[in-house]
N, C-alpha and C positions, 0 to 999 in steps of 0.2 A: 681735589686736596685728600692727601692721606689721612686715615683714621689714626687718632693718637694711640699710642701703645701705653702700657701700663706705666713704663719709665717716663715717658713724655708727660703722661699726665700728672704723675707725681711731681715732676720738675716744674711743670706749670702752675699746680697748686701751691707748691712750697715756695716758690722764687718769684713769682710773677710781681708781687708787691715791692720787690727791690729794685724792679726794672721800669720805672716810671719816668716820664720826661722831666719830671721835677728833680729826679735824683741824678740826671744827666749832668756830669761835670762839664763845665765850660772848656771847649777846645778838645775834648776826649773823643775817641771814636764813639759811633752810636752803641751804648753799653746793651741795647736790646738784643744785638746780634751776638753777643757774648751767650746770652741764654738760649736764644735760637741755635747757635752752633751745638752748644753742650747737650741740648735736648734732642737735636736731630743727628748729629755726626755719629753718635754710637751705633746706631742702626745701620748707616752706611758702611761703617768700617767694622761690623762684625763684633762689636763689644758691648752691645746693648744688655744682654743677660748679665754680664759682670758689673755692669753700671747699674742695673736695677738692684741687684744683691747689695751693692755698696749703699745705695741710697735707703733701702729698706733697713740695713743694718746700722746706719747712721742717720737717724731722723734728725739730729740737731745740727748736722754738718752745715757750714756756711756753703753759700754757692761758690766761694772762691776754693774751698776745700773739695767739693765735688769736681769742679774744673780741674784743679791740680791732679786728682786722682785719674781722671779722665785722661789728661795728658800723660801721665805716667805709665798708662797701660797701652796707650797708643803711641809709642815712642816714634813710630814712623809716619805718625799723622802729618799731613801736608795741607797747610790751610789753602794754598793755591789750587789744588785739585779739588777740593771742597766747594770753593767758589765757582769753579766750572761746571759743577754738576747741576 
């Protein structure tokens, strides 16, 4: 298992309480996958430093805002290729 980077630790500490089984909407995809993807994918796609800067500069950002920012800077992000890694 890889060691958590500073960015991953911030994501885990800040948002894990929002991703519990009790908060899983009926019939929705597994929401914990959203947290895992947004915490791990920036490292894989070379934008983790930019994401770290964003979360440090926006301590009150919602998870949805962080995720939207990630998707905006990784416009060529391909979910299928991430799943294959």
